[in-house]
N, C-alpha and C positions, 0 to 999 in steps of 0.2 A: 663554440669557441672554448678553448682550454687555457688554463693558466700556464704561463711559461716561467720557469725558474730563471732567475738572473744568473745562476750558475751554468745554465745551458745556453742562454742566448740573451743578448741585449737588443733593444730596438736599433734599427739601422738608419732611421730617419726620425725627425721630430714630428710628433703627432699626439693627439689626445689619447691617453691610455687609462685603463682601470688598473690600479696598483693595490697590492696588499703588503703591509710591512710587518716587521717583527713585534710591533706594539698593537697588532690587530687592527690598524687603521686600514680601511678600504675606501677608495675614492678616486677622483680624477687626478692624474699626474702627468708629468712630462719627463722625458729623458733627453738631455741636451748632448747630442753626439759629440760635438766639438770639445766640450769641457768634461764630458763623462760624469755629469751630475744629474740628480733628480730634483724636481720641484713639484709641489702639491698645490692644488687649487685652494685648499683650506688654509694654507700658510699665509694667505693674504688677510686672514681674519683671526689668526691665533698665533701665540708664541709657543704652543705646545710642541714637545719633541715627538715627532711622528715616527721616529725610528728609521731603520734601513729597509729599503724595498727588497722583498724576497721573491715576489711573483708579479707578473704583469700580463696584460692582454690588450689588444686593440679594442677600441669601442666598436660596437656594431654600427652600421650606417643608420641614420635616422629614418623613421618610417616615411613612406610617400604619402602625401596628402592630396 
């Protein structure tokens, strides 16, 4: 998988994503297509400014057990 720049493409559906921001945060995030906004898993636990999303990629599927 390769990083996708938000300048080139945005997610076309809501799904778990790996995101990278301009403050060097990397983690799980979501893009809400209807409101064109981003949300981050860690924001449930912190008030920190995580910056603007610059790159994203879909998460790989979980391993089979």
